[in-house]
N, C-alpha and C positions, 0 to 999 in steps of 0.2 A: 767330470772331471779332466781337466786338463794335464798330458803328462809329455815329458820331453825324451825322445830316447835317443841314444847314440847310434848312429847309421854309419856303417864300415862302407865305405864307397871303393868298388875298384873300377878305375877308369882305364879302358884300353883303346889307344889310339891306333885306329888303322887307317892309315894313307891308301887310299885308293888309286888307283892308275887313272891317270887323265883319260885314258880311254874307255873306263866304264861307262855302262848305261846311264847310271845315275849323275854321273858327271864327276868331277873331280872333287873330293870334300873329306872331310874326318868325320868318322862314325864313331861315338860315344856310348857306351854299355854301362848301366848302372844295376850293380848287383847289392842286395841289403841280406847282410847278416844275420839280423836278429830275426827270433820268432815273431808271428804276428801277434799282437794283444789279444786275449781271448774276452771280448766283452760280452759275451751270451753269459758266461761265468759270473762276472761282475753283476751283471742285471739280475741273475737269480738270486745271488746273496743279497742284494737291495730287496728283493722281493721276499726274501725269506725273513730279514731284519724287520720290515714292515708287518709281516704276521704274526711276529713275535711280541712286537709293542702291542698292539690291537687286543691280543689275548691275554697279556698281563698286565693288569690295572690295580691301582692300590686299593679299591674297592675290595676286590675280589681278595686280596691279601688278608685283609681284615675280616672276612665273614667267617670262619672258624672259629676266631675268637671270640667275635660278638656272639655266634650260638654257643659257644660253650660256656659263659657267663651269663646269659639268658637260663640257660639249662640248669648251672648250679643255682643261680637266684630262685627258679621254679621250685626246683627240689628243697631248698630251705623252707621256703613259703608252706609245702606241702607237708613238712614235717610239724610247722607250728601249726596248722589248720588240723592234723591228725591228732595231736595232743589235746588241742581245744574242743575237739568232737569226743574223746575217751573222758576227757575231766568234764565236761558240761551238757552231755546228749540226754537231752530229757526225754527222748523216744518220742517227740512230737513235731512241731513247728521246725524249732530252733535246730533240732538233728536233721529234719530232711531238707532244709537249706544248706545247712554245712555240709552234708552230703553233696548236695547240687554242686557246690562251690568247688568242693574234693574232685569231683568228677569232671568239672570243667579244667583243673589243673591237671590233671592226669591226662587229658585229652591233648592237652597244650605240651607237655612235657613228650609224649609219644610223638606228636607233629615235628617237636625240636628234634627229638633223637633221630627219627628219619632224614629230618633234613641234613642235620649234622654229618650223619653217614653218607647220604649221597654228595655233600660237599666236600668229603674228606678223599672220597672216591676220585671224584672228578680231579681235585687239586693233585693228586697223585699223580693220576694219567697225564693232566697238563705238564706237570713237574719234569716226569721221564721224558715226554716230548719235547719241551723245551731245550732239556741239557743235550738231546741229540741232535737238536739244531744249533745249538749253541758250537758243537763240535764240527758238526758239518762247517760252520762260516767261518770257525777260527782256521780250519785246514784249508779252506778256499782263500782266505786272505793272505795266507803265508805264500800259497802256490803264487798268488797274483804281486806278491814283493818281489818275487826272483826276478819279474820284467821291470823293476825299476832301479835301473843301472846307475841312474845319477842321484839316488837316494831323495829324490824328489818327495815321496809321501813322508818321510822321516822329517824331512825338512817343514813340510806344511805341518806338519803334528806339531811341532817344536814351536813355530810360527803361532798356529792356534792356540797355545798353551801360553805364550808369553801374552798375547792378546788378551786372553781371558784376565790374566794377572794384571794387565794395565786397567783394565775395565774396573776391576774390583777395588784397585787402588783408588782409582778416580771416582768411584761411589761413593767410598769411606769419606772423602776429602768432601763431596759434597752432601753427605749423609746431614738430613735434620730429621729432629723428633718427630715420630708419627704422630697424626691429628689421633684424639680419643674415638673409639669406635663409636657408629651411631647406631643406636639398636633398629634392629627391622622393623617396617611397619607391619600393621595388622592388627588384628582382636588383641594378640597375645604376643606383644614383643617380646617377653622375658622367657617364652617357652612353657613347657610342661612344671607342674609341682613336684617337687622331690623330695621336699623336706620339709620338717616345722620344728622350729626351736623355742625355746623356753619353758616355763613361762616366763613373761617380762614383768606384767602387770599381776599381781596376786593382792587381793584386799576384800574384806568385809565391807557390804554397802552401808551406807547411812540407817538401814533397816533393822541392822543385826542379822540373827538368823532368824526372825520371826517367819521369813517370807523365802522359800527357797527356790520358786519358780521365777525366771524373768529374762530379760535380755539389756543389751547394752553396747553402744557402738560410737562411730563418729560418721556424719555424714558425706559420704563420697563427691559429693554435688554440693558443697555449703552454700548457703547465701554469704552476700558479702559481710564480713565482721564475724562469722561463727566458724572460721577455719578451724578453730581449736578446741570447739564445743563438744562436749560427750554429752550422750542422752542414756537415759535411763527408765524401764519399764518395768515394776515389779508386779506380778500381779497377788493382789491384796485381797481376791474372796475365793475361796475356795482352789487356790493354786492354779484358777481358771481364767480370771477376768479381773481388768482395770481399767480405770477411767480416766487415766491422767500420765502423761509423761513430764518426766524431771528432765532438769538440763542443768548442768555445769560448765561454767566457763573455760576450763583447763583439765588435763589429766589430774594434777595437783589437787585441785578443791573437790574431784569426784574421788580421789583417794581418801583426803581426809574427812570427806563428808561434810563441807561447810558450804555455805552460798549458794544454794541450788534453786532454782526457777520452776516452778510448777505450772504446767498449762493444763487446763482441765477439757476433757474430750467429751464426756457424757454426764449430765447432773448426777447421776446415782451409778451403782453398782451391784448387779448386773443390770442392763437396760439397753434399749437400741442404741446402736452406735458404740456400745462398750466394746473393749477388746478384748477378743476371744484367743486364748492360746498364747504360748511363751514365743513364737516366733514373730518379732518384730524386726522391722527394718525403717530406716529414715533416709531419704532421698530427696535431693532439690528441695529442701525444708519443707518436706511433707513425709507423713508417718503412715507407713503401709502395715496392715496387720489384718486378721481374719475378722470380719463381722461377727457381732453377736447374733447367733442360733441360727445362721443362714450360710449356705456354703457360697460365699463372696468375698472380695476383695476390696476395703476399705481403704480410702486413702484421706487422710485428717492435713488440711492445709495450717501448718504452723502459723503464717502471717494472719491469714484472712481467719482462721477458724471457723472453717467449714469442711464439710464432710461428703465426700461423693464415693460410689459404690459401682464395682460390676460384677455381676454375676459368673460362676465357673459353670462350666457344663452340666448339663442335668446329671441326676446321682452321683454328684463329686461327693466322696465321704467327708463328713464334718461331725460335728458332739461327739467326737472320740470314738470312732469308728474305726479310723486307720491311725492309731498313732504310732509316734516312734516308741523305742524300748529295747531292753534286753531280757533276759531269763529273771534278773534280780529286781526288775522295776519297770515301768511304764511311764513315760513322759505324757501326762494327760493334756487331753486337748491339742494335741501337736499333729492334727489332721493337716491343717496347710502350713509350709514353710515358706519364708519369705527370704530371698537373697538378693544382693547387691555384685556387681562385678563392674568392668569398666564399660561397659554398654548401658548399663542400666538396673532396671528393678525385674525379679523373677518370682514366679510362685510354683512351688511344688506342692503336687497331691496325687491323690489316687482315685478309683471308682471301681465297682465290681465288673463293671464291663472291661475294664483293662485287668482283671483277676488281680487286684490291690497291687499291681505294679505301679512303680512311680511314672507320672505324668509331668512333663516340664512346661511351663508356657512363660511366654514374655510378657511383662504388663507394660504398655504402653503409658509414658507420661499422659496428662490432662486432665481435665474435672468436667465430668466425670473420667477414669481410666479407662482404658481399653486392652483385650486381649489380643496379643500378636502371635508369633508362629507356637506349634504347641509339638511337641516328641513325646513318644510314648517309648518306655524302656524295660527291659526284662530283671529289673531289680525289685523284689517284693518289699514294699514299704515297711513292714513291721517287722524287719529283720533288722533295720538301720536305726542308728542313734540319732543322727543329726545329717543334714546335707549343707552344703555351700555350692557358691558358682565363683569360679577365678577364671578370667578370658574366656568364658563360653563352655566352659567345661564342666558338670557337676561332678562332684565329689561327695562320698558317702563315705560315714563312719560307723564303727562297731565299737561294742564293748568286749574289750580283752580280759582285764580284770580290773580291780578296784584302783591300780594305780596306771594303766596303761590304756588309751585307746588307740584305734587302727584306723586311718584312711585305708579303705581295702578296694575301692571301686571307683570308677570313672566313666562318662559319657559325654562325649564332645559333639556338641551341638551342631559344629560345622561339616565333620566327617560321619556323624553316626557312630562311631567307633566305640563299643563298651569295653572296658578291663575289671575283671574281677580280681586281678593278681598285682595289685598295689600292694607295698607293705612299708606304709609310711607311718612309723610308731610315734605317739607322743605322750609326755607325762603328763597326769591329771593330779592334782592336790587333793580333790576329794574323789568321791565314788562317781558321781553322775555330772556329765554336760548336758544341762535342759538345752541351750540354744548355742549356736555357733554359725556365724558370719564372718566373710570376709571383705575386707575394705581396700578398694586398689588404690584408693589415694594413698595409705601409707603401707599398703600391701601385708595389713596385720589380720590376725583371726582374733575374733572379741567372743569370748565365752562367759556363759553364766553358769556356774556350776554351786548347786546345793548352796545358795545366797552368797557366794563370792563371785568377783566379777577378775577375770583373768584374759590376757592378751599373749598371742604366740606370733613369732616372727616366719614369715613364710621364707623358703628357697627355692627358685625355679633354675630350671636347668640351664 
């Protein structure tokens, strides 16, 4: 910082005699009447200001608010789970699983409480320390301003303020509308799922109430000309098997139940290549489903009318060994669950070796298809009513009551992080949801519920 100081100069001219040793001349003596400027003090204040800027950040200021909000939500969820346990505890598997969830929630609440206490104490100490430092800096700056006899600092401050106002005025004159935000790249440009809205579609299928088990949806990677086509598979034999898929050209035609196109997969029902189980998806103009009477993934090419398959790992549960369900009902032959997301097709299953906990595997496109990467989770499959995958994250639902379903669990295949504390509730029109699948093309959830087809909107972070 450049400063100008008034220097009082007293000149004393001493005319020496011509006979002095130094010779005849004039001696000038300079005296400064001002105090020397304390540069050490200014440097100390600058160092102190830098330390304060580093110790106080916006992230630190929001820490307590974020922890308090998280703690409040977890306590609310704990109350809900306790009420469910008291109301529906059967003393067996359901009660054990719910107790385990409550135990995990209590552990999270305790951890959050301890972290909140530590953060609050640290913030209090930081606040006191910062207040003392600010007082010291203020006193120091006031002392330094006493050296500014020409009020240079004051004028510089006024000039800086004027300069800022001119810059703001110039920016306003040149301002243009901001371009639209570009979604971030990556497997999930929309963030995490935070809510489900609807239902938006709610109608009885063309089959009426005769068949309660099935699946429907849209192809996320459709063939040209089939972008609006909706498919429907209804299990027409024992609520477990089907041998054809029905297609409708638009949403309106499937709602009204007119002009369907049927494609036969197997000559009879049930037999080899028959669809087994309610969890069916279509991707890339191919139908993926559980093969009849074997733990394998079947792929039916809708154009070529050909079937190929890939076996799941040995001892994979099938034939109603590990179905989805809840206390009031079981979704028969739901051992294998299929899902689609932005990256393709997935299969969800389990085995005794994984203690009945959910296993996730990628299904790679091809004829025959192949299995890609696999993840093991700690989620017991029989405590779940449905699963679906969005942006590489597995979400699981459970039965709350006849009017409500809850998305309570997630598993991120990228990070491996599991969460049991989701509280995304959505409305049901009937008691059961036999199948549920996410379509990344329109970001909708397609549900089959006691012979009715429904669709729900999704809300991402």
